[in-house]
N, C-alpha and C positions, 0 to 999 in steps of 0.2 A: 211280414206277417200275413198269414192267410186270411182272406176275407170270409166272414161268417154271414150267413143269410137267415139263420134261424129256421131253415127248412131241411128236411132229410134229402138225401140224394134219391130221386125217383128214377131208377135205371130201367127204362123200358126194354124188355126182352123182345128183340125184333122178330125172332122165329119161334120161340118157345120150345125148340128142339134140343135134345141132349147131344146132338151131333155137331152143334155149333151155332153161335149167334153173336150179335152185337148187343151191348147193353149201354144205352145212351140216356144220360140224365135229361129229363124233359126241360130243365133250365140250362142245358148246355154247359154244365160245370165239370162233367166227367164222361169219359167213354172207355169202356172195357170191351175186349174182344175175347170170346171163347171159341177156339177153332180146333178142329181135328187136324193133326199133322200127319198121322199115319194110322192105318187100320189094316190088319191082316189076321190070319187065323191064330196067331200067337199073342197078339196084343193090340190095343188101341191107345194112341197117344194124343192127348189134348193139351193145349197151351192157353194160358190166360195172359193177355197183354193189357197194359194200362196205356192207352194212346192219348190220354188227356192232354199231354204237353204237345203232341204232334211232332215231336222230334223224330229223326230217322231211327235212333236207337230204340225208341218206344215201340216201333213197329218190328224191330229186328230181334229184340231180346225178350223172351217171355218172362214174366214175373214168377209164374208158377207153372209147373208141368205135371199133369196127371197121367199116369200110365196104368191102364187096366189090363189084366191078364187075359189069357185064353178063356173063352166062354163067359166073358164079361165079369170075371172075377176081380175083386179088389186087388190093386197092385201097389204102386208107389206114388209118393208126392215128392217133388223137388222144388226148391225155391231158388230161382236163378241157377247158379252153378254151385251153390253153397252145400246143402245137405239133402240127402235122399233118405226118406223114411217110409216104412210100410203104411199104407192108407189106414188099415185097421188099428195101427198103433197111434198114428197121428190123430185120426178121427175115431176115437175109441168109444165103445158102448159105455154108458153110464153105469148100468148094472144089467144082469141077465133078465130080470123081470121086465124092465122097460123095453128090452129087445133092441133091434138094430135101428129103429126109427127115432131113437133118442141117443145122440152122441155128443161128445165133448172134444174140444181141441184147445191147445194153447196158441194164442195169437202171437204175432211178431212183437207185440207190446208186452208179452209175458203174462197176460191175463187169460183166465179160462173162459171159454164161451161154449154154449150148448145149443145145438140144433134139435128141434122137436117137430114131429109131423102132426099137423092139424091141432095146433095149440093157439089159443088167443085169437080165434077167428081167422087164422092165416093157414095157408097150405103148409108153409114152413116158417118157423119162428126161431130166431137166434136170441138168446139171452146171455147176460153176463152173470157173474157170481152173485150179484145182488138181485137177480131175477128181473132186471130191467131189459126191455126189448131193445136190442141194438140193430137188428135187421130182420126183415121178413120177405118171403117170396110168395107171390100169389098167382094162381092161374086165372085166365080169363073166365069170367062168369059165363056159363052157357047161354044166358039170356041176352048177353051183349051181342051187338052186330059183329060181323066179320070186318076186320080192319084191313085196309089195303097194304100198309107198310109196317104193320105191327102184329104181333101175336096176341096182344092184349094182356100178356103176362108182365109182371113187374117185380123187380128186386128193389126193395127199399132199404137204404142204409142210413141210420141216424147220422146227422151232420158231424157230431163229435167222434164218430167212428169211421169217418170217410177214409182215413188213412189205412183202414183194414178192408176196404171195399173189394179189392182183388182177392183177398183171403175169403171174404164172405161169399163171393161168386164161386170160387173154386170149391169150397166146402159144401155149399148148397147143391152144386152140380153132382158132387159125390153122393150126397144124401138122395137126390132125385134118382141117381143111378141105382142105389141100393134098393129103392122101392120099385123102380122099373123092372129090375131083374131079380127081385125077391131074394136078396142076399141077407 
């Protein structure tokens, strides 16, 4: 049985960059890596690794692969070697009025989740069907000092949704990409 601490996973974003970072829980319960594997004029490929277990396979096999197209266009998402789906289909707009900064996806647990930009005092907020916050991503407050080994940005995943942390990381990185490149 998995130990519960009654605390969210506070995944410190070491670089804050879209080009790659490590996300390490401040209580050392989880470590995710988001890294760029390939970038050329036709595509950019990023991989999400869950290295929490520290096994050789956790460093070798990505949990999720994001492939963006030429000119930073949305591309595809793949989960291990299982299935490949178009990003805009996997992380689809809720409705045309809300625009591209409010999107939903179906998690590996079969439930719907929604990422929204600048909701509930967070830069990015992910809610479930009941409107409960399950994860959020925040940028460093400009008034905070510069940190030596951290960007000051944080992905927080509620403990009950820790099994979805890699999916939360991948989807929030796509959301950040959408805003960065005005897609």
